[in-house]
C-alpha positions in Angstrom: 0.0 0.0 0.0 1.4 3.4 -1.0 1.8 6.2 1.6 -1.1 8.6 1.8 0.0 12.1 2.6 -3.5 13.4 3.4 -4.7 10.7 5.8 -4.3 11.2 9.6 -2.4 8.9 11.8 -4.5 6.2 13.4 -3.7 5.9 17.1 -4.7 2.8 19.0 -5.0 3.5 22.8 -6.6 2.9 26.1 -8.4 5.3 28.4 -6.3 6.6 31.2 -3.1 4.9 30.0 0.0 6.9 30.9 2.0 5.5 27.9 -0.8 6.4 25.6 -1.0 9.9 27.1 2.7 10.3 26.4 2.1 9.6 22.7 -1.0 11.9 22.7 1.2 14.8 24.0 3.8 14.2 21.3 1.2 14.0 18.5 -0.3 17.3 19.8 3.1 19.0 20.2 3.9 18.0 16.6 0.6 19.5 15.4 -0.3 16.2 13.8 -3.9 15.2 12.8 -4.7 11.8 14.2 -7.7 9.6 14.8 -8.0 7.8 18.2 -9.3 4.3 18.3 -10.0 3.2 21.8 -9.4 -0.5 22.3 -10.7 -3.1 24.7 -9.0 -3.1 28.2 -8.6 -6.9 28.2 -5.3 -7.7 26.4 -6.8 -10.8 24.9 -9.6 -8.9 23.3 -7.4 -6.5 21.3 -7.6 -8.3 18.0 -7.9 -5.1 16.0 -4.5 -3.9 17.2 -2.9 -7.3 16.6 -4.2 -7.3 13.0 -2.5 -3.9 12.2 0.7 -4.1 14.4 1.3 -7.7 15.0 1.0 -7.2 18.8 -1.9 -6.7 21.2 -0.1 -4.0 23.1 -1.0 -0.3 23.1 -0.2 2.4 22.3 0.2 1.6 18.6 0.1 3.9 15.5 -0.4 3.5 11.8 1.1 6.4 9.8 -0.3 6.3 6.3 2.0 9.2 5.3 5.1 7.0 5.6 3.6 3.5 5.7 5.0 3.0 9.3 3.1 0.8 11.8 4.6 0.5 15.3 3.9 0.0 19.0 5.6 0.8 22.3 5.4 4.4 23.5 9.1 5.2 23.5 9.5 4.0 19.9 6.5 5.9 18.8 7.6 9.2 20.5 11.1 8.8 19.0 9.6 8.2 15.5 7.3 11.1 15.7 10.0 13.5 17.0 12.4 12.4 14.2 9.8 12.4 11.5 7.6 15.4 12.4 8.9 17.5 15.3 11.5 19.4 17.1 12.7 16.9 19.6 13.7 19.6 22.2 10.1 20.8 22.4 8.5 17.3 22.8 8.3 14.5 25.4 9.1 16.4 28.5 12.6 17.6 27.6 11.2 21.2 27.6 10.7 20.9 31.3 14.2 19.8 31.9 15.5 22.7 29.8 13.4 25.3 31.6 14.5 23.9 35.0 18.1 24.4 33.9 17.5 28.0 32.9 15.3 29.2 35.7 17.0 31.2 38.4 20.4 32.8 38.6 23.3 30.8 37.2 27.0 31.6 37.0 28.0 29.9 33.7 31.6 28.7 33.6 32.4 29.3 37.3 32.3 25.6 38.3 29.4 26.0 40.6 31.4 26.8 43.8 31.2 23.7 46.1 
């Protein structure tokens, strides 16, 4: 099947799943259009996810723009950052950077122990 540049990403997820929420934040930060498909909570009932990704685990995405199908939140976030976004502005690294720049700092002084 050829990639379709107009179709949104299909995002297979569970309600209140922290791993799925991480992917949601990344999709939103990248400004990507996506369609959520909420799946059955029982792992053994997730046949629709298994048909598309080969696994029953969520989160999982199907990206028709590139032809990529994958699962595992860390892999998905990495893929979305590399393919569509600014990695420093996504996946919580922004918080680390702002913490490092908040407040007075003496750059280059060695921090005075």
